[in-house]
Every structure is written in structure tokens, then in C-alpha cells.
C-alpha positions as CSV (number, residue, x, y, z in Angstrom):
1,M,12.0,0.9,-6.1
2,I,9.9,4.0,-7.1
3,S,8.0,3.7,-3.7
4,L,11.4,3.7,-1.9
5,I,12.5,6.8,-3.8
6,I,9.2,8.6,-3.1
7,Y,9.3,7.7,0.5
8,C,12.9,8.8,0.9
9,G,11.7,12.2,-0.5
10,F,8.9,12.3,2.2
11,T,11.5,11.5,4.8
12,F,13.7,14.3,3.6
13,M,10.7,16.7,3.6
14,D,10.6,16.3,7.4
15,L,13.7,18.3,7.6
16,V,12.1,21.2,5.8
17,R,8.7,21.2,7.3
18,F,9.4,20.3,11.0
19,P,11.5,21.9,13.7
20,P,14.5,19.9,15.0
21,E,12.7,18.6,18.1
22,V,10.1,16.9,15.8
23,Y,12.2,15.7,12.8
24,T,14.8,14.1,15.2
25,T,12.0,11.7,16.1
26,T,10.1,11.4,12.8
27,I,13.1,10.6,10.5
28,P,14.5,7.7,12.5
29,V,11.0,6.2,12.8
30,R,10.4,6.6,9.1
31,I,13.8,5.0,8.3
32,L,13.4,2.1,10.7
33,L,9.7,1.2,9.9
34,V,9.4,2.0,6.2
35,V,12.7,2.9,4.4
36,I,14.5,-0.3,5.6
37,P,11.6,-2.7,4.8
38,L,11.1,-1.0,1.3
39,S,14.9,-1.4,0.7
40,I,14.7,-5.1,1.6
41,A,11.7,-5.5,-0.7
42,A,13.5,-3.7,-3.6
43,F,16.7,-5.8,-3.0
44,V,14.7,-9.1,-2.9
45,H,12.8,-8.1,-6.0
46,W,15.9,-7.3,-8.0
47,A,18.2,-10.0,-6.6
48,K,15.8,-12.8,-7.0
49,P,13.0,-13.0,-9.6
50,I,9.5,-13.2,-8.3
51,S,8.1,-16.7,-8.7
52,R,5.0,-16.3,-6.6
53,T,3.5,-13.1,-5.2
54,R,2.3,-14.9,-2.1
55,S,5.9,-15.3,-1.0
56,Y,6.1,-11.5,-0.6
57,L,2.7,-11.1,1.0
58,G,4.0,-10.7,4.6
59,L,6.6,-8.1,3.6
60,N,4.2,-6.1,1.5
61,L,1.6,-6.1,4.2
62,A,4.1,-5.1,6.8
63,I,5.3,-2.2,4.6
64,Y,1.7,-1.0,4.1
65,L,0.9,-1.3,7.9
66,N,4.2,0.3,8.9
67,A,3.8,3.3,6.5
68,G,0.2,3.8,7.8
69,L,1.4,3.7,11.4
70,V,4.2,6.0,10.8
71,H,2.0,8.5,9.0
72,I,-0.5,8.4,12.0
73,F,2.4,8.8,14.4
74,V,3.8,11.8,12.5
75,F,0.3,13.2,12.3
76,A,-0.2,12.9,16.0
77,L,3.3,14.4,16.7
78,A,2.6,17.3,14.4
79,R,-0.8,17.9,16.0
80,A,0.7,17.9,19.5
81,N,2.8,20.9,18.3
82,V,0.1,23.5,17.6
83,D,2.2,25.6,15.2
84,I,2.9,22.7,12.8
85,Q,0.5,22.1,9.9
86,Y,0.6,18.5,8.5
87,S,-1.3,17.5,5.4
88,E,-3.6,14.5,5.7
89,L,-3.4,13.9,2.0
90,G,-0.6,11.5,2.7
91,F,-3.0,9.2,4.4
92,I,-5.2,9.1,1.3
93,L,-2.2,8.4,-0.9
94,L,-1.2,5.6,1.5
95,I,-4.6,4.0,1.3
96,L,-4.6,4.2,-2.5
97,F,-1.1,2.6,-2.6
98,G,-2.0,-0.2,-0.2
99,C,-5.5,-1.0,-1.5
100,L,-4.6,-0.9,-5.2
101,M,-1.3,-2.9,-4.9
102,A,-2.0,-5.9,-7.2
103,A,0.2,-8.2,-5.2
104,L,-1.9,-8.0,-2.0
105,P,-5.0,-10.2,-1.6
106,L,-8.2,-8.3,-0.7
107,V,-9.0,-9.7,2.7
108,P,-5.6,-9.0,4.4
109,T,-5.5,-5.6,2.7
110,A,-8.9,-4.8,3.9
111,L,-8.1,-5.8,7.4
112,V,-4.9,-3.7,7.5
113,S,-6.8,-0.7,5.9
114,F,-9.6,-0.8,8.5
115,L,-7.1,-1.3,11.3
116,L,-5.3,1.9,10.2
117,L,-8.7,3.7,10.1
118,I,-9.5,2.6,13.6
119,I,-6.0,3.8,14.8
120,M,-6.5,7.1,13.0
121,F,-9.9,7.5,14.6
122,L,-8.5,6.8,18.0
123,V,-5.7,9.4,17.5
124,N,-8.2,12.0,16.5
125,F,-10.5,11.0,19.3
126,L,-7.8,11.2,22.0
127,G,-6.3,14.3,20.5
128,G,-9.4,16.5,20.3
129,G,-12.5,14.6,20.9
130,V,-15.1,13.4,18.4
131,T,-16.4,16.2,16.3
132,L,-18.5,16.3,13.2
133,E,-15.3,17.1,11.3
134,V,-13.5,14.0,12.6
135,G,-16.5,11.8,11.8
136,F,-16.6,13.2,8.3
137,Q,-12.8,12.7,7.9
138,I,-13.0,9.0,8.9
139,A,-16.1,8.5,6.7
140,V,-14.1,9.9,3.8
141,Y,-11.1,7.6,4.5
142,A,-13.4,4.6,4.8
143,S,-15.1,5.5,1.5
144,V,-11.7,5.7,-0.2
145,V,-10.7,2.3,1.3
146,L,-13.9,0.7,0.1
147,M,-13.8,2.3,-3.3
148,C,-10.1,1.2,-3.8
149,L,-10.8,-2.4,-2.6
150,I,-13.8,-2.7,-5.0
151,M,-11.6,-1.3,-7.8
152,S,-8.8,-3.8,-7.0
153,A,-11.2,-6.7,-7.0
154,S,-12.5,-5.7,-10.3
155,L,-9.1,-5.2,-11.8
156,R,-7.9,-8.5,-10.4
157,R,-10.9,-10.3,-12.0
158,I,-10.2,-8.7,-15.4
159,L,-6.5,-9.6,-15.1
160,T,-7.3,-13.2,-14.2
161,N,-9.8,-13.5,-17.2
162,N,-7.2,-12.1,-19.5
163,Y,-4.6,-14.5,-18.2
164,N,-7.0,-17.5,-18.8
165,V,-7.8,-16.3,-22.3
166,I,-4.1,-16.0,-23.2
167,Q,-3.4,-19.5,-21.8
168,Q,-6.3,-20.9,-23.8
169,L,-5.1,-19.2,-27.0
170,Y,-1.6,-20.5,-26.4
171,G,-2.8,-24.0,-25.8
172,D,-5.0,-23.8,-29.0
173,S,-2.0,-22.5,-31.0
174,I,0.2,-25.5,-30.2
175,T,-2.4,-28.2,-30.5
176,D,-4.1,-29.6,-33.6
177,G,-7.8,-28.8,-33.3
178,L,-8.9,-32.0,-35.2
179,T,-6.6,-34.7,-33.5
180,G,-5.8,-33.0,-30.2
181,L,-2.1,-33.8,-30.8
182,K,0.7,-31.3,-30.5
183,N,1.5,-29.6,-33.8
184,K,4.8,-28.5,-35.4
185,L,4.6,-25.1,-33.5
186,Y,4.9,-27.0,-30.3
187,I,8.0,-28.8,-31.5
């Protein structure tokens, strides 16, 4: 829900920072590819309790991919209009969001992340050629992706270990250690 609110804020900011010929394109694209899927995800989350995170994997990956593609599209559109400055900090925030989302498994997240990096490289390559600045920029993005994926794997391992310890402690609390039978706490 917070992601939806924040992204709606980004969509509204297009009205302020872009001329009408640009925001008449960017706002519908943002709404169609990100705001609507985020709304569906929020509705599904609040309407039905999450029993398995795997069941939302496709929707979460689609939101991550769509948000990345929209950012790259808006970046390319803003770059085509020479007088528009567009911050690339949003791409870093998007990578952080996607790579650190606990519900996404590492391999599909890494694939989507590196696909977005390749598309961003191609947009930069076609828009102005490969320069040292573009190479450095893509290297920074790739480093952020790699760092976030490593952090996500480490956090996931810690959470799994904590969950296993909690399960073991709960099992020990309802079982008699000497006989192995369930105790009165279980009853």
C-alpha cells in the first residue's frame, strides 16, 4: 500500500516537472503499467490473507519489471527533450525496492534486475553512444544490484534460521523432554 501511495506521488510529480506533451504520455503509461498492478496487489493482499508468498511471485515480479520499464521509458522520453532534466536516482531506488523485496526469490529477481540493466544500457547506447560516463553509470547500477541481491540472500538466510529456531523452541515447549509425549501446555 505504501508503494502504491509513493508511486502515485511520482506519477503526480510528472505534472510538475514535465511539459504537457511529455506528461500526457508518461502519466497513462505509469497508471497502466504500475499503478493498476500495485492497486491489484494491495487489494489482493488486504482482501485475502497471504498463505504463501509464492502465489504472489508473478504479480510482484511483473510490478518490479513494469516499474523498471516505465522508469526507463520516462528517462528516454525526457532525454529526447533536451530541456528536461530527469533524475536517475529513481532507477537506483527501484533496484533497491526490487532486489530487497523479501517476497521475491533471488534468481527471478536477479534476472529481472539484469534485464532492466541491459535495457537501460541499450537506451543510453542508442541515445548518445557508449561513453565512459554511460559505462560507469551501468557499472554503478550493476554494483547496486549485486550488493542488494547479496544482502537479500543474507537476510533471507537469517530469517530462515530464526524461523527454524522458533519452531524448535515451540516444539520443545509443548513436548515432554523425557518421554517425548505432549505435555499439558499442548492440551
